[in-house]
MMTF fields as JSON, N, C-alpha, C and O atoms, coordinates in Angstrom:
{
  "mmtfVersion": "1.0.0",
  "mmtfProducer": "UNKNOWN",
  "numBonds": 207,
  "numAtoms": 208,
  "numGroups": 52,
  "numChains": 1,
  "numModels": 1,
  "chainsPerModel": [1],
  "groupsPerChain": [52],
  "chainIdList": ["A"],
  "bondAtomList": [4, 2, 8, 6, 12, 10, 16, 14, 20, 18, 24, 22, 28, 26, 32, 30, 36, 34, 40, 38, 44, 42, 48, 46, 52, 50, 56, 54, 60, 58, 64, 62, 68, 66, 72, 70, 76, 74, 80, 78, 84, 82, 88, 86, 92, 90, 96, 94, 100, 98, 104, 102, 108, 106, 112, 110, 116, 114, 120, 118, 124, 122, 128, 126, 132, 130, 136, 134, 140, 138, 144, 142, 148, 146, 152, 150, 156, 154, 160, 158, 164, 162, 168, 166, 172, 170, 176, 174, 180, 178, 184, 182, 188, 186, 192, 190, 196, 194, 200, 198, 204, 202],
  "bondOrderList": [1, 1, 1, 1, 1, 1, 1, 1, 1, 1, 1, 1, 1, 1, 1, 1, 1, 1, 1, 1, 1, 1, 1, 1, 1, 1, 1, 1, 1, 1, 1, 1, 1, 1, 1, 1, 1, 1, 1, 1, 1, 1, 1, 1, 1, 1, 1, 1, 1, 1, 1],
  "groupList": [{"groupName": "MET", "atomNameList": ["N", "CA", "C", "O"], "elementList": ["N", "C", "C", "O"], "formalChargeList": [0, 0, 0, 0], "bondAtomList": [1, 0, 2, 1, 3, 2], "bondOrderList": [1, 1, 2], "singleLetterCode": "M", "chemCompType": "L-PEPTIDE LINKING"}, {"groupName": "GLU", "atomNameList": ["N", "CA", "C", "O"], "elementList": ["N", "C", "C", "O"], "formalChargeList": [0, 0, 0, 0], "bondAtomList": [1, 0, 2, 1, 3, 2], "bondOrderList": [1, 1, 2], "singleLetterCode": "E", "chemCompType": "L-PEPTIDE LINKING"}, {"groupName": "TYR", "atomNameList": ["N", "CA", "C", "O"], "elementList": ["N", "C", "C", "O"], "formalChargeList": [0, 0, 0, 0], "bondAtomList": [1, 0, 2, 1, 3, 2], "bondOrderList": [1, 1, 2], "singleLetterCode": "Y", "chemCompType": "L-PEPTIDE LINKING"}, {"groupName": "PHE", "atomNameList": ["N", "CA", "C", "O"], "elementList": ["N", "C", "C", "O"], "formalChargeList": [0, 0, 0, 0], "bondAtomList": [1, 0, 2, 1, 3, 2], "bondOrderList": [1, 1, 2], "singleLetterCode": "F", "chemCompType": "L-PEPTIDE LINKING"}, {"groupName": "CYS", "atomNameList": ["N", "CA", "C", "O"], "elementList": ["N", "C", "C", "O"], "formalChargeList": [0, 0, 0, 0], "bondAtomList": [1, 0, 2, 1, 3, 2], "bondOrderList": [1, 1, 2], "singleLetterCode": "C", "chemCompType": "L-PEPTIDE LINKING"}, {"groupName": "ASN", "atomNameList": ["N", "CA", "C", "O"], "elementList": ["N", "C", "C", "O"], "formalChargeList": [0, 0, 0, 0], "bondAtomList": [1, 0, 2, 1, 3, 2], "bondOrderList": [1, 1, 2], "singleLetterCode": "N", "chemCompType": "L-PEPTIDE LINKING"}, {"groupName": "LYS", "atomNameList": ["N", "CA", "C", "O"], "elementList": ["N", "C", "C", "O"], "formalChargeList": [0, 0, 0, 0], "bondAtomList": [1, 0, 2, 1, 3, 2], "bondOrderList": [1, 1, 2], "singleLetterCode": "K", "chemCompType": "L-PEPTIDE LINKING"}, {"groupName": "ALA", "atomNameList": ["N", "CA", "C", "O"], "elementList": ["N", "C", "C", "O"], "formalChargeList": [0, 0, 0, 0], "bondAtomList": [1, 0, 2, 1, 3, 2], "bondOrderList": [1, 1, 2], "singleLetterCode": "A", "chemCompType": "L-PEPTIDE LINKING"}, {"groupName": "GLY", "atomNameList": ["N", "CA", "C", "O"], "elementList": ["N", "C", "C", "O"], "formalChargeList": [0, 0, 0, 0], "bondAtomList": [1, 0, 2, 1, 3, 2], "bondOrderList": [1, 1, 2], "singleLetterCode": "G", "chemCompType": "PEPTIDE LINKING"}, {"groupName": "ILE", "atomNameList": ["N", "CA", "C", "O"], "elementList": ["N", "C", "C", "O"], "formalChargeList": [0, 0, 0, 0], "bondAtomList": [1, 0, 2, 1, 3, 2], "bondOrderList": [1, 1, 2], "singleLetterCode": "I", "chemCompType": "L-PEPTIDE LINKING"}, {"groupName": "ARG", "atomNameList": ["N", "CA", "C", "O"], "elementList": ["N", "C", "C", "O"], "formalChargeList": [0, 0, 0, 0], "bondAtomList": [1, 0, 2, 1, 3, 2], "bondOrderList": [1, 1, 2], "singleLetterCode": "R", "chemCompType": "L-PEPTIDE LINKING"}, {"groupName": "ASP", "atomNameList": ["N", "CA", "C", "O"], "elementList": ["N", "C", "C", "O"], "formalChargeList": [0, 0, 0, 0], "bondAtomList": [1, 0, 2, 1, 3, 2], "bondOrderList": [1, 1, 2], "singleLetterCode": "D", "chemCompType": "L-PEPTIDE LINKING"}, {"groupName": "GLN", "atomNameList": ["N", "CA", "C", "O"], "elementList": ["N", "C", "C", "O"], "formalChargeList": [0, 0, 0, 0], "bondAtomList": [1, 0, 2, 1, 3, 2], "bondOrderList": [1, 1, 2], "singleLetterCode": "Q", "chemCompType": "L-PEPTIDE LINKING"}, {"groupName": "SER", "atomNameList": ["N", "CA", "C", "O"], "elementList": ["N", "C", "C", "O"], "formalChargeList": [0, 0, 0, 0], "bondAtomList": [1, 0, 2, 1, 3, 2], "bondOrderList": [1, 1, 2], "singleLetterCode": "S", "chemCompType": "L-PEPTIDE LINKING"}, {"groupName": "LEU", "atomNameList": ["N", "CA", "C", "O"], "elementList": ["N", "C", "C", "O"], "formalChargeList": [0, 0, 0, 0], "bondAtomList": [1, 0, 2, 1, 3, 2], "bondOrderList": [1, 1, 2], "singleLetterCode": "L", "chemCompType": "L-PEPTIDE LINKING"}, {"groupName": "THR", "atomNameList": ["N", "CA", "C", "O"], "elementList": ["N", "C", "C", "O"], "formalChargeList": [0, 0, 0, 0], "bondAtomList": [1, 0, 2, 1, 3, 2], "bondOrderList": [1, 1, 2], "singleLetterCode": "T", "chemCompType": "L-PEPTIDE LINKING"}, {"groupName": "VAL", "atomNameList": ["N", "CA", "C", "O"], "elementList": ["N", "C", "C", "O"], "formalChargeList": [0, 0, 0, 0], "bondAtomList": [1, 0, 2, 1, 3, 2], "bondOrderList": [1, 1, 2], "singleLetterCode": "V", "chemCompType": "L-PEPTIDE LINKING"}],
  "groupTypeList": [0, 1, 1, 2, 3, 3, 1, 4, 1, 5, 6, 1, 7, 4, 5, 5, 8, 9, 10, 11, 7, 3, 1, 11, 8, 2, 6, 12, 13, 6, 9, 7, 10, 2, 14, 6, 10, 14, 15, 8, 14, 9, 13, 0, 16, 9, 8, 5, 6, 9, 1, 11],
  "groupIdList": [1, 2, 3, 4, 5, 6, 7, 8, 9, 10, 11, 12, 13, 14, 15, 16, 17, 18, 19, 20, 21, 22, 23, 24, 25, 26, 27, 28, 29, 30, 31, 32, 33, 34, 35, 36, 37, 38, 39, 40, 41, 42, 43, 44, 45, 46, 47, 48, 49, 50, 51, 52],
  "secStructList": [7, 4, 4, 4, 1, 1, 1, 7, 7, 1, 2, 2, 2, 2, 2, 2, 2, 2, 2, 2, 2, 2, 2, 2, 6, 7, 7, 2, 2, 2, 2, 2, 2, 2, 6, 6, 7, 7, 2, 2, 2, 2, 2, 2, 2, 2, 6, 6, 7, 1, 7, 7],
  "xCoordList": [-1.909, -1.796, -2.118, -1.817, -2.97, -3.283, -2.257, -2.618, -1.023, -0.112, 1.091, 2.061, 0.296, 0.65, 0.111, 0.6, -1.433, -2.421, -3.65, -4.849, -2.753, -3.666, -3.33, -4.135, -2.365, -2.212, -2.515, -2.136, -3.142, -3.363, -4.683, -5.883, -3.702, -4.777, -4.601, -5.401, -4.041, -3.417, -2.71, -2.117, -2.835, -2.347, -0.622, -0.258, 0.342, 1.931, 1.566, 2.021, 0.822, 0.899, 0.602, 1.281, -0.831, -1.28, -0.095, 0.026, 0.714, 1.392, 2.507, 2.932, 2.921, 4.427, 3.466, 4.019, 2.891, 2.298, 2.177, 2.526, 1.72, 1.211, 3.195, 3.452, 4.391, 5.179, 6.17, 7.358, 5.752, 6.283, 6.107, 6.908, 4.16, 3.649, 4.368, 5.006, 4.246, 4.935, 6.638, 7.151, 7.239, 8.998, 9.255, 10.274, 7.695, 7.856, 7.384, 7.225, 6.699, 6.698, 4.909, 4.401, 4.279, 2.897, 2.799, 3.687, 1.884, 2.058, 0.496, -0.353, 0.926, -0.032, -1.187, -1.961, -1.517, -3.299, -3.916, -5.113, -2.965, -3.274, -3.688, -4.764, -2.513, -2.988, -3.838, -4.409, -3.992, -5.105, -6.69, -7.788, -6.423, -7.637, -8.02, -9.244, -7.45, -7.031, -7.731, -8.647, -7.02, -7.56, -8.636, -9.546, -8.761, -10.36, -10.027, -10.79, -8.485, -8.158, -7.738, -7.518, -7.502, -7.074, -5.501, -4.876, -5.345, -3.923, -3.003, -2.054, -3.164, -2.711, -2.336, -1.149, -3.108, -3.069, -1.641, -0.815, -1.621, -0.8, 0.203, 1.11, 0.865, 1.797, 2.18, 3.373, 1.542, 1.99, 2.274, 3.483, 1.958, 2.516, 3.791, 4.865, 3.747, 5.436, 6.082, 7.296, 5.981, 6.995, 7.15, 7.578, 6.71, 7.013, 6.347, 6.54, 5.521, 4.831, 3.752, 3.314, 3.587, 2.702, 2.667, 1.881, 3.114, 4.158, 2.851, 1.656, 3.737, 2.892, 2.6, 1.921],
  "yCoordList": [11.022, 9.627, 9.498, 8.611, 10.817, 10.758, 10.906, 10.917, 11.052, 11.887, 10.992, 11.196, 9.587, 7.981, 7.49, 6.642, 8.059, 6.998, 7.872, 7.618, 9.104, 9.778, 9.336, 9.435, 8.853, 8.572, 6.518, 5.929, 6.067, 4.513, 4.372, 4.456, 4.033, 3.738, 2.236, 2.036, 1.181, -0.005, -0.265, 0.452, -1.399, -2.571, -2.099, -2.24, -1.573, -2.1, -0.452, -0.395, 1.114, 2.073, 1.96, 2.339, 1.211, 1.08, 0.37, 0.613, -0.63, -1.531, -0.416, -0.111, 0.144, 1.415, 2.413, 2.598, 2.7, 3.429, 2.858, 3.476, 1.878, 1.268, 0.804, 0.788, 0.501, 0.047, 1.515, 1.322, 2.719, 3.95, 4.613, 4.884, 4.677, 5.005, 3.792, 4.214, 2.817, 2.028, 2.387, 2.301, 2.781, 3.064, 4.509, 4.88, 5.374, 6.869, 6.739, 7.839, 5.389, 5.3, 5.084, 5.405, 4.697, 4.627, 3.397, 2.599, 3.017, 1.304, 0.973, 1.667, -0.754, -1.303, -1.034, -0.424, -1.337, -1.044, 0.412, 0.652, 1.221, 2.456, 2.655, 3.122, 2.168, 1.753, 1.294, 1.722, 0.079, -0.801, -0.397, -0.85, 0.344, 1.503, 2.32, 2.436, 2.942, 4.436, 3.489, 3.777, 2.624, 1.712, 1.208, 1.166, 0.683, -0.636, -1.383, -1.675, -2.29, -3.712, -3.814, -2.848, -5.901, -6.627, -5.813, -5.263, -6.201, -5.746, -6.651, -6.12, -7.906, -9.099, -8.687, -8.77, -8.29, -7.758, -6.91, -7.214, -5.723, -4.906, -5.475, -4.752, -6.523, -6.687, -7.851, -8.149, -8.476, -9.026, -8.134, -8.275, -7.363, -6.271, -5.683, -5.556, -5.487, -4.425, -6.24, -6.039, -7.07, -8.363, -8.88, -9.979, -7.843, -8.342, -9.408, -9.834, -10.0, -11.418, -11.283, -12.038, -10.405, -9.914, -9.36, -8.413, -9.504, -9.225, -8.452, -8.739, -7.049, -5.659, -6.349, -5.694],
  "zCoordList": [3.807, 2.833, 1.486, 0.687, 1.308, -0.278, -0.854, -2.031, -0.835, -1.633, -2.313, -3.043, -1.47, -2.271, -3.075, -3.821, -3.125, -3.98, -4.801, -4.924, -5.347, -6.473, -7.507, -8.433, -7.689, -8.808, -9.266, -10.278, -8.307, -8.035, -8.983, -8.725, -10.62, -11.353, -11.651, -12.565, -11.395, -11.535, -10.519, -9.713, -10.635, -9.326, -8.968, -7.801, -9.951, -9.887, -9.33, -8.187, -9.757, -9.146, -7.545, -6.591, -7.606, -5.793, -4.593, -3.392, -5.533, -4.672, -4.451, -3.337, -5.626, -5.127, -4.083, -2.999, -4.147, -3.316, -1.223, -0.218, -1.344, -0.098, -0.175, 1.029, -0.83, -0.217, -0.442, -0.702, -0.356, -0.275, 1.51, 2.404, 1.314, 2.544, 3.706, 4.67, 3.563, 4.737, 5.153, 6.268, 3.945, 3.901, 4.664, 5.247, 4.426, 5.075, 5.931, 6.459, 6.928, 8.603, 8.749, 9.824, 7.959, 8.271, 8.836, 8.536, 9.632, 9.971, 8.718, 8.159, 8.808, 7.711, 8.165, 7.427, 9.216, 9.863, 9.479, 9.321, 9.377, 8.611, 7.242, 6.868, 6.377, 5.538, 4.898, 3.895, 5.664, 4.977, 5.598, 5.277, 6.32, 6.297, 5.597, 5.54, 5.032, 4.199, 2.597, 1.826, 2.64, 0.871, 1.153, 0.326, 2.483, 3.04, 2.427, 1.507, 2.551, 2.275, 3.519, 4.25, 4.059, 4.735, 4.477, 3.57, 6.115, 6.798, 6.022, 5.445, 5.942, 5.254, 3.948, 3.629, 3.216, 1.838, 1.46, 0.599, 2.405, 2.781, 3.342, 2.931, 4.212, 4.424, 3.293, 3.36, 2.412, 1.281, 0.512, 0.327, -0.015, -0.97, -0.062, -0.651, 0.699, 1.549, 1.572, 1.581, 1.579, 1.813, 0.132, -0.221, -0.715, -2.214, -2.583, -3.722, -1.805, -2.296, -3.415, -4.282, -3.148, -4.408, -5.692, -5.674, -6.685, -8.264, -8.73, -8.658, -9.379, -9.412, -11.364, -12.155]
}
């Protein structure tokens, strides 16, 4: 999963990485564990409830 987040220098890049990983089949829970974030935050990013 590292390939989605190696350029995670700002919020927009991280959010794009989250969306890309999800679209490529990673589960929200796996993304959340990798980033050490809450699953709810990942869900909000994927649902575009958090602006870049």
